[in-house]
DOBA-18742 format. One record per atom (N, C-alpha, C): residue in one letter; x, y, z. Coordinates in steps of 0.2 Angstrom, whole numbers, plus 5000, padded with zeros to 4 digits. Layout:
<tigus>
AXYZ;...
</tigus>
This chain:
<tigus>
M439348554517;M439948564512;M439848494508;Q439948504502;Q440048454497;Q440648474492;S441148424493;S441748434489;S441548434481;R441748484477;R441648494471;R441948424467;W442648424470;W442948354467;W442648304468;A442248284473;A441948224475;A441348214470;I441148274468;I440448264463;I440648254457;R441348284455;R441648264448;R442048214447;A442048174453;A442648114453;A442448064447;H441748064445;H441648014439;H441948034433;A441948094432;A442348124426;A443148124427;L443248134433;L443848134436;L443748164444;G433549684598;G433049724600;G432549704604;L432149664605;L431649664610;L431049704607;L430449664607;L429849704605;L429549724611;L429349794611;L429049814617;L428449854616;A427849834619;A427249874619;A427349914624;A427649974623;A427750034628;A427150074628;L426650044631;L426050074632;L425750104638;V425350154638;V425050184644;V424350154643;S424250094645;S423550064644;S423350044651;G423750044656;G423550014663;G424050024668;C423850004673;C424350014679;C424649934680;V424249904681;V424549834682;V424549804675;G430848964448;G431448934444;G431948934450;Q432348874452;Q432848874457;Q433348924456;D433548944451;D434148994451;D433949074451;H433349084452;H433049154453;H432649154459;P432649204463;P432349214469;P431449224468;P431149204472;P430349214471;P430349294472;P429649314471;P429449384471;P429449394480;P429549464481;P429649484489;P428949474492;V428949474498;V428449464503;V427949534501;A427249514500;A426849564500;A426649614506;D426649674505;D426649714511;D425849704514;T425749704519;T425049684522;T424749764525;G425149814523;G424849874525;G424949904532;S424849964532;S424949994539;S424549964545;A424049944543;A423549914548;A423849854552;G424249814548;G424549754550;G425249774554;K425649804551;K426349824554;K426549894551;A427049924555;A427349984553;A427749974547;S427850024544;S428350024538;S429050004540;L429449974537;L430149974538;L430450044538;L430150094534;L430450154534;L430550184541;D430050174545;D429950204551;D430350174557;G430650114555;G430950074560;G430650004561;G430149994557;G429849924557;G429649894563;I429349934568;I429149914575;I428349924574;F428049864576;F427349854578;F427249884584;I426749924586;I426549944593;I425849934592;D425549884597;D424849864596;D424549904603;G424049944601;G423749974607;G423149954609;S422949894607;S422349854610;S422549784613;I423149784616;I423349714619;I422649694624;T422449624623;T421949594627;T422349554632;G421949564638;G422249514644;G422749544648;G422849614647;G423449654650;G423049684656;P423549714659;P423249754666;P422649804664;P422249814669;P421749864668;P421949934667;T421549974663;T421750044662;T421650084668;C422250124669;C422050174674;C422650234673;G422850244667;G423350294665;G423050324659;G423350374657;G423150414651;G423750434646;K424350424649;K424850454644;K425350394641;T425650394636;T426050354633;T426850354634;L427150304637;L427850314638;L428150264632;Q428350304627;Q428550264620;Q429350244621;A429350184619;A430050154620;A430350164613;I431050184613;I431350194607;I431650114605;L431450094600;L431550024598;L432050014593;H432449974593;H432949964588;H433049884586;P432549854582;P432549794580;P433049764576;P433549724578;P434049704574;P433849664568;L434249654564;L434149614558;L434549544559;L434149494558;L434549424558;L434449404551;Y435049394548;Y435049374540;Y435449294540;F435049254538;F435149184538;F435449174531;V436049144531;V436349124525;V436549054525;I436149004521;I436048934523;I436448904517;D436848854519;D437248804514;D436748754513;R436648744506;R436148684505;R436548644500;S437148644501;S437548594496;S437348524497;G437548484492;G437348404492;G437448374499;S437948384503;S438048344509;S437548374514;M437248424513;M436648454518;M436048414517;G436048364512;G435548314511;G435648254515;D436248244519;D436448184522;D436048194529;V436048124532;V435648124539;V436048154544;F435648194548;F435948244553;F436148204560;D435748164563;D435948134568;D435548064569;E435448034574;E435047964575;E434347974574;S434148034573;S433348044572;S433248024565;G433748034560;G433648014553;G433448074549;V433348134552;V433248194549;V433848214545;K433748244539;K434348264536;K434548334537;K435048364536;K435348424539;K435048484537;Y434848484530;Y434548554528;Y433848554531;P433348504531;P432748514535;P432848524542;A433348494545;A433548504552;A433648584553;A434048604549;A434248684550;A433648724549;L433148714545;L432548754544;L432148744551;T432148684553;T431648674559;T431848714564;A432548714565;A432848754571;A432748824570;I432848854564;I432748924562;I432048944564;G431548894562;G430848914563;G430748914570;N431048874574;N430848864582;N431148934585;L431848954582;L432049014586;L431649074584;L431349084577;L430949144576;L430249134579;D430049074581;D429449064586;D429549104591;A430149104594;A430249124601;A430449214600;I430749234595;I431049304595;I430749344589;G430449304585;G430249334578;G429949404578;G429549414584;G429149474584;G429649544586;R430249524588;R430749574591;R431349584585;V431249554580;V431849564576;V431449574568;R431949594564;R431949584556;R432249524555;Y432049484550;Y432449434548;Y432349424539;G432849404537;G432949394529;G433349314529;A433349294523;A433749234522;A433949224515;A434549204514;A434849174507;A435049104507;I435049064501;I435349004502;I435848994496;Y436248944498;Y436748944492;Y437048874492;P437148844485;P437248884479;P436548904476;A436648934470;A435948954467;A435648894464;T435848854462;T435548794460;T435848734462;D435348664462;D435548614466;D435948564460;I436048584455;I436448544449;I437148524453;D437348464451;D437948434454;D438548484451;S438948484456;S439548534456;S439448604455;S438748634456;S438548694455;S438948744460;C439348794457;C439648844461;C439348914460;E438748914458;E438448984457;E438349014464;P438449074465;P438449104471;P437649104473;G437449114480;G436749104482;G436449164481;F435849164483;F435349224481;F434949234487;Q434649294488;Q434149314494;Q433549284491;L433149244495;L432549214494;L431949244499;F432249284504;F431749324508;F431949384510;P431649434508;P431949504511;P431849524517;P432249564520;P432249574528;P431549604529;T431149574534;T430549584535;T430449584543;L430049634545;L429949634552;L429449574554;G429649534560;G429249474561;G428549494564;D428249444564;D427449444566;D427449464573;A426949524574;A426849554581;A426649504585;P426949484592;P426749434596;P425949444598;S425649504598;S424949524600;S424549504594;G424849484588;G424349464583;G424349394581;V424749354585;V424849284584;V424549244589;A424249194588;A423849154594;A424549114597;A424449104603;A424949064607;A424948994603;G425648964602;G425648904599;G425548904591;K425548964587;K425348964580;K425949014577;R425949014570;R426449054568;R426049104563;G426249164563;G426049214559;G426149204552;P425849244547;P425949244540;P426649254538;I427049304541;I427749314539;I428149254540;L428149224546;L428649164547;L428349104543;R427649094542;R427449044538;R427849044531;E427849114528;E427949124522;E428749114521;L429149134526;L429849114526;L430049034526;M429749004530;M429748934530;M429448894524;T428948914521;T428748884514;T429248904508;R429548964508;R430048974504;R430748924505;L430948924511;L431548884512;L431448814511;S430748794512;S430648714511;S430548704504;G430548744500;G430348744492;G431048724488;Y431648724492;Y432248704489;Y432548634492;K432948604488;K433248544491;K434048554490;P434448514494;P435248514494;P435348494487;G435948524486;G436348504479;G436848554477;G437348524474;G437948574473;G438548574477;A438948624476;A439448634480;A439448684485;T439948724488;T439948764493;T440248834491;P440048884487;P440348944486;P440148994491;T440548984497;T440349034503;T440649104501;S441249114499;S441449174498;S441149214492;A441049184487;A440649214482;A439949234484;T439649194487;T438949204490;T438849274494;L439349274500;L439449324504;L439749394501;S440149384496;S440249454493;S439749474487;T439349424485;T438849454481;T438249484485;L438149454491;L437649474495;L437849534499;A438449544501;A438749604505;A438449664504;P438449694498;P438149764498;P437449764500;K436949704498;K436249714500;K436249714507;I436549664511;I436549664518;I436649724521;A437349754519;A437549814522;A437149864522;S436749874516;S436249924516;S435649924520;Y435449864523;Y434949864527;Y435149894534;G435749904535;G435849934542;G435850004541;V435750044537;V435750104536;V435350144541;T434850114544;T434450134550;T434850154556;G435350114556;G435750114562;G435550054567;D435050004565;D434849944568;D435449894567;P435549864572;P436149814572;P435949754566;T436449734563;T436349684557;T436849634559;F436549564559;F437049504559;F436849454554;V437349424552;V437349364548;V437349304552;L436949254550;L436949184554;L437149144548;L437749114548;L437949074542;L438049004545;V437548964542;V437448894543;V437648854538;T438148804540;T438548764535;T438748704537;D438948654534;D439148584537;D439848574534;G440248614532;G440948614530;G441348664528;A441848644524;A442348704521;A442048734515;P442248784515;P441948834508;P442448814503;N442248804496;N442648784490;N442448824485;C442548804479;C442248824472;C442748894470;N443248904472;N443748964471;N444148934466;L444148954459;L444548924454;L445248944455;K445349004457;K446049034459;K446349004465;A446048974469;A446348944475;A446948894473;R447448894477;R448048844476;R448148804484;C448348744484;C448348724491;C448848654490;D449048634495;D449348564496;D448848524499;T449048464499;T448548404502;T448248424509;T448548454513;T448348464520;T447648524519;E447648554513;E447048604512;E446548584507;C446648524504;C446348504499;C445648454501;I445148474500;I444548444503;I444448374500;P444448354495;P444548274493;P445048234496;D445548264497;D446248234500;D446048224507;I445848274511;I445548264518;I445048214519;E444548214514;E443948164514;E444148094512;G444748084509;G444948024506;G444448004500;V444248044495;V443848034490;V444147974486;R443747924483;R444147874479;R443947894472;L444347884468;L444147914461;L443947844457;Q443647854451;Q443347804448;Q443847744446;Q444347754445;Q444947704443;Q445147674450;G444947694455;G445247664461;G445747694466;S446047754463;S446547794466;S446047824472;M446547854477;M446247884482;M446547944483;C446148004484;C446448074484;C446748074491;G447348104491;G447748114497;G448248064499;R448048004495;R448547944496;R448947934490;D448647924484;D448947914478;D449047974474;I448748024475;I448748084472;I448448144476;S448648204474;S448348254477;S447748284473;C447148284474;C446548304470;C446548364469;C447048404471;C446948484470;C447648504466;D448048454463;D448548464459;D448348504453;P448548554452;P448448594445;P448648564439;S449048504439;S449148474433;S448448434432;L448048424436;L447348384435;L446848424431;G447048494430;G446548524427;G446448604430;S446248644425;S446148714427;S445648724433;D445248684434;D444748684440;D444948654446;A445548624446;A445648584452;A445748624458;G445848694458;G445848734464;G445248744467;S444748734463;S444048734466;S443948684472;N444448634471;N444348594478;N444648594484;C445048664483;C445448684490;C444948724494;I445148714501;I444848744506;I444948824503;D444248864503;D444348934501;D444348974507;G444848964511;G444848994517;G444949064517;D445549094513;D445649164514;D445049204510;A444849194505;A444349234502;A443749234506;S443549174509;S442949174513;S443049224520;E443649214523;E443849264528;E443849324526;K444049344521;K443949424518;K443249444517;A442849394514;A442149414514;A441849434520;V442049384525;V441649394532;V441949474535;Q442549474534;Q442949534537;Q442649594533;D442449604527;D442149644523;D441449674526;L441049614529;L440449624531;L440649664539;F441149634542;F441249664549;F441449744547;D441749754542;D442049824542;D441349864541;A440849834538;A440249874536;A439749864542;N440049854548;N439649844554;N439149794553;V439349734550;V438849674551;V439349624554;R439149594559;R439349544563;R439149474560;T439649424560;T439449354557;T439549304562;F438949264564;F438949204568;F439049144563;V439449094565;V439549044561;V439348974565;I438948944562;I438648874564;I438848824560;G439248774563;G439448724560;G439148654560;M438748634555;M438348574556;M438848504556;P438648454558;P438948384558;P439348384549;G439948364550;G440348364543;G440848414543;S440848474548;S441248524548;S441848514552;E441848464556;E442348444561;E443048454558;A443148424552;A443848434550;A444048494547;Y443548544547;Y443748614545;Y443648664550;A443648634556;A443648684562;A444048744562;R444648734559;R445148794559;R444848844555;T444748824549;T444348874544;T443648904547;L443248874550;L442748904552;L442848944559;D443448934562;D443548974567;D443849034565;R444249044560;R444549094556;R443949144554;L443349124552;L442749154550;L442349184556;A442349154561;A442049184568;A442449234570;V443149224570;V443549274572;V443449344568;A443449334561;A443349384557;A442649414556;G442249384559;G441549404560;G441349444566;G441849444571;G441749474578;G441349434582;T441249374581;T440849334586;T441149264589;A441849274589;A442149214591;A442049204598;R441849134600;R441749114606;R442349114610;P442449124617;P443049124621;P443549064621;T443249004620;T443648954620;T443548914613;M443948864611;M443948834604;M443348774606;P443048764600;P442948804594;P442748864595;H442948914590;H442648984591;H442048994588;Y441848944583;Y441148944580;Y440748904584;Y440148904582;Y439648864586;Y439548794582;A439948744585;A439948674583;A439348634586;V438848614581;V438348574584;V438348504581;S438248454585;S438248384584;S437548354583;D437048374585;D436348354584;D435748404585;A435148384584;A434648444583;A434648484590;A434648444595;A434748484602;A435048544602;A435748524600;A436348574601;A436248634596;L435948604590;L435848664585;L435348714588;Q434848684590;Q434348734593;Q434448774598;A434948744603;A435148784609;A435648834606;S436148824601;S436548874599;S436148934596;L435648914591;L435348974588;L434949004593;L434648984598;L434249014603;L434749064607;E435349044609;E435849074612;E436049144609;I436149134602;I436349184597;I435849234597;G435249204595;G434649254594;G434449294600;T434449254606;T434249304611;T434749354614;S435449334613;S435949384614;S435949444610;V435649434605;V435649504600;V435049534599;A434449504600;A433749514599;A433449544606;I433649534611;I433249544617;I433749574622;S433649644622;S434049684627;S433749704634;C434049704639;C433749714646;C433749784647;D434049834643;D434049894643;D433549924639;V433049974642;V432450004637;V432550074638;E432550104632;E432550164631;E431950194630;L431750254633;L431150294632;L431250354629;E430850374625;E430850444622;E430850494626;Q430450494632;Q430450544637;Q430350504644;P430750544649;P430650514655;P429950524658;P429750474662;P428950484665;P428950544669;S428450584669;S428350654673;S428350634681;D428150574682;D428050554689;D428350484689;P428950464691;P429250394691;P428950354696;A428650384701;A428250334705;A427550304703;L427450314695;L426750304693;L426950254687;V427550204687;V427650174681;V427750094684;N427450054680;N427449984681;N427649944675;V427949884676;V428149844670;V427849774671;Y427649754665;Y427249684665;Y427649634659;F427649574661;F427849524656;F427149484654;D426949494649;D426349464647;D425749464651;G425749534654;G425149544659;G425449524666;E425949494667;E426149484674;E426649534676;L426449564683;L426849614686;L427549594687;V428049644685;V428749624687;V428949694692;P428949674698;P429049734703;P429649764701;R429649834703;R430249864704;R430749844709;D431349824708;D431749784712;D432549784709;A433049814712;A433649824709;A434049774708;E433749714711;E434149644710;E433749604705;H433249594706;H432849544701;H432149574698;G432149634697;G431549664694;G431849704689;W431549764690;W431749824686;W431949884690;D432349934686;D432550004690;D432650054684;Y432650114686;Y432850164682;Y433550174680;R433750184674;R434450204672;R434550284673;A435250294672;A435450374674;A435050404668;Q435050384662;Q434650414656;Q433850404656;A433550424651;A432850414650;A432750344648;G432750294653;G432550234651;G432550194658;L432450124657;L432450074663;L432850014661;S433049974666;S433449914665;S433049854668;L433049794666;L432749734669;L433349694671;L433449674677;L433949654681;L433749584683;G434349544684;G434349484687;G433849434684;D433449414689;D432949354686;D432549384680;A432349444681;A431849474676;A432249474669;C432849494670;C433249494663;C433349414660;R433449384665;R433549314662;R432949284660;T432449304662;T431749274660;T431649304654;L431749364653;L431549394646;L432049364641;Q432649354643;Q433149334638;Q433049264636;S432749224640;S432549154639;S432049144632;G431849204629;G431349204623;G430649184625;G430549174631;G429849154633;G429349204635;V429549264634;V429149324635;V428849354628;R428249344628;R427949364621;R427949444621;E427749474626;E427749554626;E427849584632;V428149634632;V428249674637;V427949744637;Q427549764643;Q427249824643;Q427449874649;I427549934647;I427749974652;I427150034652;T426850024658;T426250074658;T426350114663;Y425950164663;Y425950234667;Y425350254670;G425250274677;G424650294679;G424450264685;C424750224688;C424750194695;C425350184699;Q425250184705;Q425850194710;Q426350124708;T426950144707;T427450084707;T427350034712;I427349974709;I427349914714;I428149894715;V428349894722;V429049884723;V429049824727;R429549784726;R429649714729;R429949734736;
</tigus>
């Protein structure tokens, strides 16, 4: 978050290969990602799930039927604040906040990208000082690279393209959060028409502003809270309230834009889109506002702060991984049809057998599906499993 007044102060799901293969211009968005064709991935129109029938290194073939999983890849839609203060140093590492956010997002998608669709927008639209232009989508929702098509330790073309686009922008401008979310809302809501869950991950380092209609006293005035010193030596919040309407028609843009931002998040929630709020360093003074957004977004944590407050790169990475794995990796697996002989099903994590075990392996559910339980579920949700295989044709291995 960068105070508009401060700038102007000089003037004043889970990817499953359920196979029977064996027993064991900066103010305009760039063009969309090119479609690699059906040979590389399934169309988003058919659910956007890549099913690879030629997995190498898996269990030996001894079956002949397919147990097809019903897959619901969630959409993770990143809305990233790139206001001027996101160019400040993040922690003792010396890395600035905007590139630190990009690194954490890339690491998250390294772990779970093959199990989700993801898209991204940044705001404001330009990095010009005091810019309050709503942000824009720079990467359309796209199914992540299939794990089986990406070498271990490498990134696939889809994730590389996302990171290239995000890295092409620099911090600058103010923080038009409400205007950005309101502008993007119809587009984001439309992506959930398939019924797949949709989540916004709002990454910001402070309070929303830029609302010319806002009015506030000194307790809600960003330059007053931050003690901005004016050119003539006066200090906001001590000598004058820098949100006083008598100072100009745009003074309200320096107020915390809490009400409008909360409404924008609530509107997304009403459209079945939940919003996670990640607060970078600099957001501490605005915890109450960010808590309001987390509550409106349906993702409030049980204790305060209700949003994800991060103080360094490790905390940022941990928070994003916690969010991503909780929504992207389900331990319940639906099957299109139950196996004709349940005693001939086995489950593998990256080619390693997961025995049937009602405590720490897998077991059948009442409906057509199975659940991963205990240690097996925790292993899966750690993000370290690249591929799950559900195979048919050999006697089930029971622990």
